[in-house]
C-alpha positions as CSV (number, residue, x, y, z in Angstrom):
1,X,-195.6,-61.4,89.4
2,X,-194.3,-60.5,86.2
3,X,-192.6,-57.6,87.7
4,X,-190.7,-59.3,90.0
5,X,-189.6,-61.9,86.6
6,X,-188.0,-58.5,84.9
7,X,-186.0,-58.0,88.3
8,X,-184.8,-60.9,88.2
9,X,-183.7,-61.1,84.7
10,X,-181.9,-57.7,84.8
11,X,-180.0,-59.2,88.5
12,X,-178.9,-62.1,86.8
13,X,-177.4,-60.2,83.7
14,X,-175.8,-58.1,85.6
15,X,-174.3,-60.8,87.6
16,X,-173.2,-62.6,84.3
17,X,-172.6,-58.7,82.8
18,X,-168.9,-59.5,83.7
19,X,-168.4,-62.7,81.2
20,X,-169.7,-60.9,78.9
21,X,-167.5,-59.1,75.7
22,X,-168.7,-56.2,75.0
23,X,-166.9,-54.0,71.7
24,X,-164.9,-51.9,71.7
25,X,-164.2,-49.1,69.1
26,X,-161.3,-47.1,68.4
27,X,-160.9,-44.6,66.0
28,X,-157.7,-43.3,65.5
29,X,-157.4,-40.8,63.0
30,X,-154.7,-37.6,61.6
31,X,-154.9,-34.7,64.1
32,X,-154.1,-32.2,61.2
33,X,-156.3,-33.2,58.9
34,X,-158.6,-35.3,60.7
35,X,-158.7,-37.5,58.0
36,X,-159.1,-41.6,59.4
37,X,-155.8,-43.3,59.8
38,X,-155.9,-46.7,58.9
39,X,-153.7,-49.9,59.1
40,X,-152.1,-49.2,62.1
41,X,-150.4,-50.8,65.3
42,X,-152.5,-51.4,68.2
43,X,-152.1,-52.6,71.9
44,X,-154.7,-52.8,75.1
45,X,-152.8,-54.1,78.5
46,X,-154.1,-54.4,80.9
47,X,-151.6,-53.7,83.6
48,X,-148.8,-56.1,82.2
49,X,-151.6,-58.4,80.4
50,X,-150.7,-58.2,77.4
51,X,-154.9,-58.2,75.9
52,X,-154.9,-57.3,72.7
53,X,-152.4,-57.1,69.9
54,X,-153.7,-55.5,66.1
55,X,-150.7,-54.8,63.9
56,X,-152.8,-53.5,60.8
57,X,-156.2,-52.3,62.8
58,X,-158.8,-50.0,60.6
59,X,-161.8,-49.4,63.4
60,X,-163.4,-52.6,63.8
61,X,-164.6,-53.8,66.7
62,X,-162.2,-55.8,70.2
63,X,-164.1,-57.9,72.1
64,X,-163.1,-57.3,75.4
65,X,-164.2,-58.5,79.0
66,X,-165.0,-57.4,81.9
67,X,-163.6,-58.9,84.8
68,X,-163.6,-58.3,88.5
69,X,-159.7,-57.2,88.4
70,X,-160.7,-55.5,85.4
71,X,-157.4,-52.2,85.1
72,X,-156.6,-49.4,83.5
73,X,-156.3,-50.0,80.0
74,X,-153.1,-48.8,78.2
75,X,-153.3,-48.2,75.0
76,X,-150.7,-48.0,72.2
77,X,-151.4,-46.8,68.8
78,X,-148.4,-46.1,66.4
79,X,-148.0,-45.6,62.2
80,X,-145.1,-45.1,60.8
81,X,-146.1,-41.4,59.7
82,X,-147.0,-40.8,62.5
83,X,-145.7,-40.2,66.2
84,X,-146.5,-42.7,68.7
85,X,-149.6,-42.1,71.3
86,X,-149.2,-44.5,74.4
87,X,-152.3,-43.4,76.9
88,X,-154.2,-44.7,80.2
89,X,-157.6,-45.0,79.9
90,X,-160.5,-46.1,82.5
91,X,-163.4,-48.1,81.9
92,X,-166.3,-48.8,84.3
93,X,-168.0,-52.0,83.1
94,X,-171.2,-51.1,85.4
95,X,-172.0,-48.5,82.8
96,X,-172.7,-51.6,80.6
97,X,-175.9,-53.2,80.7
98,X,-178.2,-56.1,77.9
99,X,-179.1,-53.0,76.2
100,X,-175.5,-51.3,75.5
101,X,-172.7,-53.6,74.9
102,X,-170.1,-51.5,73.1
103,X,-167.5,-48.8,73.9
104,X,-166.3,-45.8,71.4
105,X,-162.6,-43.9,72.2
106,X,-160.9,-41.3,69.1
107,X,-157.9,-41.0,69.4
108,X,-155.5,-38.2,67.2
109,X,-151.9,-39.1,66.2
110,X,-149.8,-36.2,65.4
111,X,-148.0,-36.5,61.2
112,X,-144.1,-37.4,62.0
113,X,-142.9,-34.1,59.3
114,X,-144.8,-31.9,61.9
115,X,-143.6,-32.4,64.9
116,X,-140.1,-32.2,66.8
117,X,-140.5,-34.5,69.6
118,X,-138.4,-37.4,70.5
119,X,-139.4,-40.1,68.2
120,X,-137.6,-44.0,68.1
121,X,-137.1,-45.4,65.2
122,X,-135.7,-48.3,63.8
123,X,-135.3,-49.9,60.5
124,X,-133.5,-52.7,58.4
125,X,-134.4,-50.3,55.0
126,X,-132.3,-47.6,54.4
127,X,-132.1,-46.0,51.3
128,X,-128.3,-45.8,49.7
129,X,-126.4,-42.2,50.1
130,X,-124.5,-42.4,46.7
131,X,-123.0,-38.8,47.5
132,X,-122.1,-37.0,50.9
133,X,-120.1,-34.4,52.0
134,X,-119.4,-32.6,54.7
135,X,-118.1,-29.6,52.1
136,X,-120.7,-29.5,49.5
137,X,-124.4,-29.8,49.1
138,X,-125.9,-31.1,46.0
139,X,-128.1,-28.8,43.4
140,X,-128.4,-31.1,40.4
141,X,-127.3,-34.5,39.2
142,X,-127.8,-36.1,35.9
143,X,-126.6,-39.3,34.8
144,X,-125.5,-39.4,30.9
145,X,-126.2,-42.0,28.2
146,X,-122.6,-43.3,29.6
147,X,-123.2,-43.8,33.1
148,X,-121.7,-40.8,34.1
149,X,-122.6,-39.2,36.8
150,X,-122.6,-35.6,36.8
151,X,-123.2,-33.4,40.3
152,X,-123.8,-29.3,40.5
153,X,-122.7,-29.3,44.1
154,X,-121.9,-25.7,46.1
155,X,-120.4,-24.9,49.4
156,X,-122.6,-22.1,51.1
157,X,-124.4,-19.8,48.5
158,X,-125.6,-21.6,45.1
159,X,-125.5,-17.9,44.0
160,X,-122.0,-16.6,44.9
161,X,-120.8,-19.8,42.8
162,X,-120.7,-23.5,42.1
163,X,-119.1,-26.9,41.1
164,X,-119.6,-29.3,38.2
165,X,-117.7,-32.4,39.2
166,X,-117.6,-36.6,37.8
167,X,-118.7,-38.4,40.9
168,X,-116.9,-42.2,40.4
169,X,-115.9,-45.1,43.0
170,X,-117.1,-42.5,45.8
171,X,-115.2,-39.3,45.3
172,X,-114.9,-36.1,43.1
173,X,-113.3,-36.3,40.6
174,X,-112.3,-33.2,37.6
175,X,-113.8,-30.2,39.4
176,X,-115.0,-27.5,37.3
177,X,-115.8,-24.1,39.2
178,X,-118.9,-22.4,36.9
179,X,-119.8,-18.8,36.9
180,X,-122.2,-17.2,39.8
181,X,-125.9,-17.6,39.5
182,X,-128.7,-20.1,39.2
183,X,-127.9,-23.1,37.2
184,X,-129.4,-26.0,36.2
185,X,-128.1,-30.0,34.7
186,X,-130.5,-31.2,32.5
187,X,-130.4,-34.0,29.7
188,X,-131.3,-34.3,26.2
189,X,-133.0,-36.9,23.8
190,X,-130.0,-38.1,23.0
191,X,-129.1,-38.7,26.9
192,X,-126.5,-35.4,27.3
193,X,-126.0,-33.3,30.0
194,X,-126.0,-30.2,29.2
195,X,-125.2,-26.9,32.4
196,X,-127.8,-24.4,32.2
197,X,-128.4,-20.9,33.4
198,X,-130.2,-18.2,33.2
199,X,-128.1,-16.8,30.2
200,X,-125.6,-19.1,29.2
201,X,-125.4,-22.6,28.2
202,X,-123.3,-25.6,28.1
203,X,-122.8,-29.0,26.6
204,X,-121.0,-30.9,29.6
205,X,-118.4,-34.3,28.3
206,X,-116.0,-35.6,29.6
207,X,-112.2,-37.4,28.3
208,X,-109.9,-37.3,31.0
209,X,-111.3,-34.2,32.2
210,X,-114.3,-32.1,32.4
211,X,-114.6,-29.6,29.1
212,X,-117.6,-27.5,29.4
213,X,-118.4,-26.3,25.9
214,X,-120.3,-23.1,25.0
215,X,-123.8,-23.6,23.4
216,X,-125.9,-20.5,22.3
217,X,-128.3,-20.3,24.9
218,X,-131.1,-19.2,22.0
219,X,-129.6,-22.3,20.3
220,X,-130.9,-24.5,23.1
221,X,-133.9,-23.0,24.2
222,X,-135.5,-23.0,20.8
223,X,-133.3,-26.7,18.9
224,X,-132.0,-28.4,21.9
225,X,-134.8,-28.6,24.6
226,X,-138.2,-29.1,23.1
227,X,-136.4,-32.2,21.1
228,X,-137.9,-34.9,23.3
229,X,-137.1,-38.7,21.7
230,X,-136.8,-39.8,18.4
231,X,-138.0,-43.1,17.4
232,X,-137.2,-44.9,13.8
233,X,-136.8,-42.5,11.6
234,X,-139.0,-39.7,13.3
235,X,-137.7,-37.2,15.2
236,X,-140.7,-35.7,18.5
237,X,-140.2,-31.9,19.8
238,X,-143.2,-29.7,21.9
239,X,-143.6,-26.0,21.3
240,X,-143.8,-25.7,25.1
241,X,-143.2,-22.3,26.8
242,X,-143.8,-21.6,30.2
243,X,-145.5,-18.3,29.6
244,X,-148.1,-19.7,27.2
245,X,-151.6,-21.9,28.9
246,X,-151.5,-24.1,25.1
247,X,-148.6,-26.5,24.0
248,X,-148.8,-28.4,20.4
249,X,-147.0,-32.0,20.2
250,X,-145.0,-32.3,16.5
251,X,-143.5,-35.0,14.5
252,X,-140.4,-34.3,11.7
253,X,-140.4,-37.5,9.7
254,X,-137.4,-38.5,7.2
255,X,-138.1,-41.2,4.4
256,X,-136.4,-42.2,1.2
257,X,-135.5,-38.3,0.7
258,X,-138.4,-36.8,2.0
259,X,-139.3,-34.6,5.3
260,X,-143.0,-34.9,6.5
261,X,-143.6,-32.4,9.1
262,X,-147.5,-33.1,11.4
263,X,-149.2,-31.7,14.6
264,X,-149.6,-34.8,16.4
265,X,-152.1,-33.1,19.5
266,X,-152.9,-29.4,20.4
267,X,-153.0,-29.5,24.1
268,X,-154.7,-26.7,25.7
269,X,-155.8,-25.2,29.8
270,X,-159.1,-23.9,28.5
271,X,-160.2,-22.3,32.0
272,X,-156.8,-21.0,31.5
273,X,-156.9,-19.9,28.2
274,X,-159.8,-17.9,29.1
275,X,-158.4,-15.8,31.8
276,X,-155.1,-15.6,30.5
277,X,-156.7,-13.5,27.4
278,X,-159.0,-12.0,29.2
279,X,-156.2,-10.0,30.9
280,X,-156.7,-7.6,28.1
281,X,-160.2,-6.1,29.4
282,X,-158.3,-5.0,32.7
283,X,-155.7,-3.7,31.4
284,X,-155.4,0.4,31.4
285,X,-155.0,2.3,28.6
286,X,-151.1,3.0,27.8
287,X,-150.7,-1.4,28.0
288,X,-153.4,-1.6,25.3
289,X,-152.0,0.9,23.2
290,X,-148.1,-1.4,23.4
291,X,-150.7,-4.4,22.8
292,X,-151.6,-2.8,19.7
293,X,-148.1,-2.4,18.6
294,X,-146.8,-5.7,19.5
295,X,-149.8,-7.0,17.2
296,X,-148.8,-5.6,14.4
297,X,-145.2,-5.7,14.9
298,X,-144.7,-9.8,15.4
299,X,-148.7,-10.6,14.0
300,X,-149.4,-12.1,17.4
301,X,-153.0,-11.1,19.3
302,X,-152.6,-8.6,21.7
303,X,-154.8,-10.5,24.2
304,X,-151.9,-12.7,24.1
305,X,-149.4,-9.8,24.5
306,X,-151.2,-8.4,27.6
307,X,-151.8,-12.3,29.5
308,X,-147.9,-12.8,29.2
309,X,-146.8,-8.6,30.4
310,X,-149.5,-9.4,32.9
311,X,-151.3,-12.3,34.2
312,X,-148.2,-15.0,33.8
313,X,-146.7,-12.5,36.6
314,X,-150.3,-13.2,38.9
315,X,-150.6,-16.0,41.3
316,X,-153.8,-17.3,39.8
317,X,-151.7,-18.6,36.6
318,X,-150.5,-22.1,36.5
319,X,-147.6,-22.9,33.3
320,X,-149.7,-25.3,31.2
321,X,-148.1,-29.4,31.7
322,X,-148.4,-32.4,29.6
323,X,-146.5,-35.4,28.7
324,X,-144.7,-37.1,25.8
325,X,-144.0,-41.1,25.8
326,X,-142.7,-43.8,23.3
327,X,-143.1,-47.4,24.0
328,X,-142.2,-49.8,21.1
329,X,-143.7,-48.6,18.0
330,X,-146.3,-46.7,20.5
331,X,-146.5,-43.2,21.2
332,X,-148.7,-41.7,24.4
333,X,-149.2,-38.3,25.0
334,X,-151.1,-37.2,28.6
335,X,-154.0,-34.6,28.0
336,X,-154.7,-33.5,32.0
337,X,-157.0,-30.7,30.9
338,X,-159.8,-33.3,28.6
339,X,-158.9,-36.0,30.9
340,X,-157.4,-38.7,27.6
341,X,-154.4,-40.4,27.2
342,X,-153.9,-40.3,23.4
343,X,-152.2,-43.4,21.8
344,X,-150.2,-43.1,18.5
345,X,-149.1,-45.7,15.8
346,X,-145.1,-44.6,15.6
347,X,-145.0,-45.8,12.3
348,X,-147.6,-44.2,10.2
349,X,-147.8,-41.4,13.4
350,X,-151.6,-41.1,13.5
351,X,-153.0,-41.1,17.0
352,X,-155.1,-44.8,17.0
353,X,-156.6,-44.6,20.3
354,X,-157.8,-41.8,23.5
355,X,-158.1,-43.6,27.0
356,X,-159.6,-41.8,29.9
357,X,-157.9,-41.3,32.7
358,X,-158.2,-39.8,35.9
359,X,-155.0,-40.0,37.9
360,X,-153.6,-36.1,37.7
361,X,-156.8,-35.7,39.9
362,X,-155.7,-37.4,43.7
363,X,-154.8,-40.0,45.0
364,X,-157.0,-40.1,48.5
365,X,-155.4,-37.5,50.3
366,X,-152.2,-37.3,48.7
367,X,-152.1,-34.9,45.5
368,X,-150.3,-35.4,42.0
369,X,-147.4,-33.1,41.8
370,X,-147.8,-32.3,37.6
371,X,-145.2,-34.4,38.2
372,X,-145.0,-37.8,35.6
373,X,-141.7,-39.5,34.0
374,X,-140.6,-42.6,32.4
375,X,-137.6,-44.5,33.2
376,X,-135.3,-44.0,29.9
377,X,-134.6,-48.0,30.3
378,X,-137.8,-49.6,31.5
379,X,-139.7,-47.8,29.6
380,X,-141.9,-47.7,33.1
381,X,-144.0,-44.6,33.3
382,X,-144.6,-43.2,36.8
383,X,-146.7,-40.5,38.9
384,X,-145.3,-38.6,41.4
385,X,-147.7,-37.7,44.4
386,X,-147.3,-35.3,47.8
387,X,-149.3,-35.3,51.0
388,X,-147.6,-33.1,53.6
389,X,-143.6,-34.0,52.8
390,X,-144.2,-37.2,51.7
391,X,-143.4,-38.9,48.8
392,X,-145.6,-41.6,46.6
393,X,-144.7,-43.4,43.2
394,X,-147.4,-45.1,41.4
395,X,-147.1,-46.7,37.9
396,X,-148.7,-46.0,34.9
397,X,-150.5,-48.1,33.4
398,X,-150.3,-46.8,29.4
399,X,-152.5,-49.6,28.3
400,X,-154.7,-48.9,30.6
401,X,-155.2,-45.4,31.6
402,X,-155.1,-46.8,35.2
403,X,-152.3,-46.5,38.4
404,X,-151.6,-49.4,40.4
405,X,-150.5,-49.5,44.0
406,X,-148.1,-46.6,45.3
407,X,-144.4,-46.8,46.8
408,X,-143.3,-44.4,49.1
409,X,-140.1,-42.8,49.0
410,X,-138.4,-43.4,52.6
411,X,-137.6,-39.6,53.7
412,X,-139.7,-36.8,53.8
413,X,-139.5,-33.2,51.3
414,X,-137.2,-35.2,49.1
415,X,-135.9,-32.7,45.5
416,X,-135.5,-33.7,42.0
417,X,-136.1,-37.0,42.0
418,X,-135.8,-39.3,39.2
419,X,-135.7,-43.0,37.8
420,X,-133.3,-44.9,36.1
421,X,-133.2,-48.5,35.5
422,X,-135.5,-49.4,38.4
423,X,-134.2,-47.0,40.9
424,X,-135.3,-43.4,42.1
425,X,-132.7,-40.6,42.5
426,X,-133.2,-37.9,44.9
427,X,-131.8,-35.4,47.1
428,X,-132.5,-34.5,50.7
429,X,-131.6,-32.4,53.4
430,X,-132.8,-33.9,57.1
431,X,-135.1,-30.4,58.2
432,X,-133.0,-28.3,61.0
433,X,-129.4,-29.9,60.9
434,X,-126.6,-29.6,59.6
435,X,-125.6,-32.0,57.1
436,X,-125.2,-30.7,53.6
437,X,-127.9,-32.3,50.8
438,X,-127.2,-35.3,50.3
439,X,-127.8,-37.9,46.8
440,X,-130.2,-40.7,47.6
441,X,-131.0,-43.8,45.5
442,X,-134.0,-45.9,46.4
443,X,-134.1,-49.5,44.3
444,X,-138.3,-49.5,43.5
445,X,-138.0,-53.1,44.6
446,X,-137.3,-52.7,48.0
447,X,-139.4,-49.7,48.5
448,X,-142.4,-49.9,50.5
449,X,-145.4,-51.3,49.0
450,X,-149.3,-49.6,49.7
451,X,-152.3,-50.6,49.2
């Protein structure tokens, strides 16, 4: 009798099975990294009937009912950074029982930056094109303190010659030829633009025409480029060299006819310095003798000379990276090796606080690009992160050392990202196209804000 009751219960359960919901779990992963993708757009159809529409699906269970006319399920999963997938699956409702009421499915999406499949993209927002040309590509750009936009442009090969021009009202004005070789445009602490090559430098001025005023390269490297900023009667600079894994920030204060020179903070990459100095142990005798001679001539330790000549040319060496910012009456120094943001008082010059920081590690799967820059107009500070070409900018709160919600640039694999007055400028050329390198601009208020 007891056995008969159990059979009746199971039969009854199977009858109502089609009326009871089962939970459908869909896990959507990145095909390349196998990481879970959240906030996807998921739609499920049964025939022409839309059964599920989840615009921000994060992997939670979906309730579905088995019906007599249950057809193959059509699943569409999409995300702005990935190629959309449209697939059919078949679910046999007889596989469910009173004890098993769930079904799990794992889908993979291809990252959009790594595929050549045809994708239909529609968007109401597009970055503004500041400069475009069918003849020239943009190699570099700078906006001086007067608002003049200078562009460094070239035809086919930058090394064979380039031109510097003023771009205004949608046209190039006053193009000036530049000698062959690699060049860049730098902006100094006064907002002046310099054209800098390997052995030469010029001050770029505009007064009815573009003038390139020669500047001694050593003078530029040692007396102009190191100056970071000025505030009140203080001048701030660093002794950064890309061949040495340590640097210092200095202050020169001019008060009542007196000049006060102060070292504000020493920054050192401890691991890199250990490897740098240890290189001396592994070089040949001739190199050691050379290093001894250099030490006697200059007073600089022989280990440093060997590290400079040998270790800096290896794949293991990374130049040191630190920042100095001024906001109102305070200055800020980032130490990414001791993990602190140091806060100083401009009037006294003293460091008054140290705030722990972690923003320079990672932002999820995004890697910090060793790029932290300040908007000279708004004085906001932004950190740059990258994952497979996609760039995120995150504002750094100088009071807490924390980062706020990230903003995502529209295009992937952008170059020369610069921020001015809450706007982001960068150079971009679509992959595998005949388009030249254009200069684009995005307003931070219009960019995609991510949680």
